[in-house]
C-alpha positions in Angstrom: 108.3 105.9 90.8 108.4 109.4 92.2 105.5 110.5 94.4 104.4 113.9 94.5 102.6 116.1 96.8 100.2 118.1 94.9 98.1 121.3 96.5 95.5 122.9 94.4 95.4 126.6 95.7 92.7 127.5 92.8 89.0 128.0 93.1 88.9 125.3 90.5 89.4 121.4 90.7 92.8 121.1 88.1 94.0 117.6 86.3 97.3 116.9 86.7 99.0 115.0 83.4 100.6 111.7 84.4 101.7 108.9 82.4 98.6 107.2 80.8 96.2 109.9 81.6 95.6 112.5 84.3 94.7 112.8 88.3 92.3 115.4 89.2 93.1 117.4 92.4 89.9 118.9 93.9 89.9 122.8 94.6 91.6 123.6 97.7 92.8 120.3 98.6 95.8 118.4 98.4 96.7 114.9 97.0 99.7 112.6 96.4 100.3 111.9 92.7 102.7 109.0 91.5 104.3 109.6 88.0 107.0 107.3 86.4 108.7 110.1 85.1 109.9 113.4 87.2 108.1 116.4 86.7 110.2 118.8 84.9 111.1 122.4 86.4 109.2 123.9 83.3 106.0 121.8 84.4 106.1 122.4 88.0 106.5 126.4 87.0 103.4 125.7 84.6 101.3 124.5 87.3 102.4 127.4 89.8 101.1 129.9 87.5 97.6 127.9 87.8 98.1 128.2 92.0 99.1 124.4 92.1 102.1 123.4 93.9 103.9 120.6 93.3 106.7 119.3 95.3 108.6 115.8 95.5 107.1 114.0 98.6 109.2 112.7 101.5 109.2 109.4 102.0 108.2 108.3 105.6 111.2 107.5 107.5 111.5 104.1 109.0 111.7 104.3 112.8 113.9 101.8 114.6 111.9 99.5 117.1 112.8 100.4 120.8 115.0 97.4 122.3 114.4 96.7 125.8 117.3 96.4 128.1 117.2 93.4 130.1 119.3 94.9 132.9 118.3 94.3 136.3 
């Protein structure tokens, strides 16, 4: 399921339509939104016209645990 970072740069709260309902992003804030389907380029452009930026969220990189050297 794709996760999106949504930045609401407008002066009003915005409802982002997702499968099964909507997610509200408060004015001037960011939120992570999950949607089973990817947003189309047309949907992203429509939200951009309302000062809402939608971008695919980057997955956090898994860091490898540091191995301790036992050389003496």
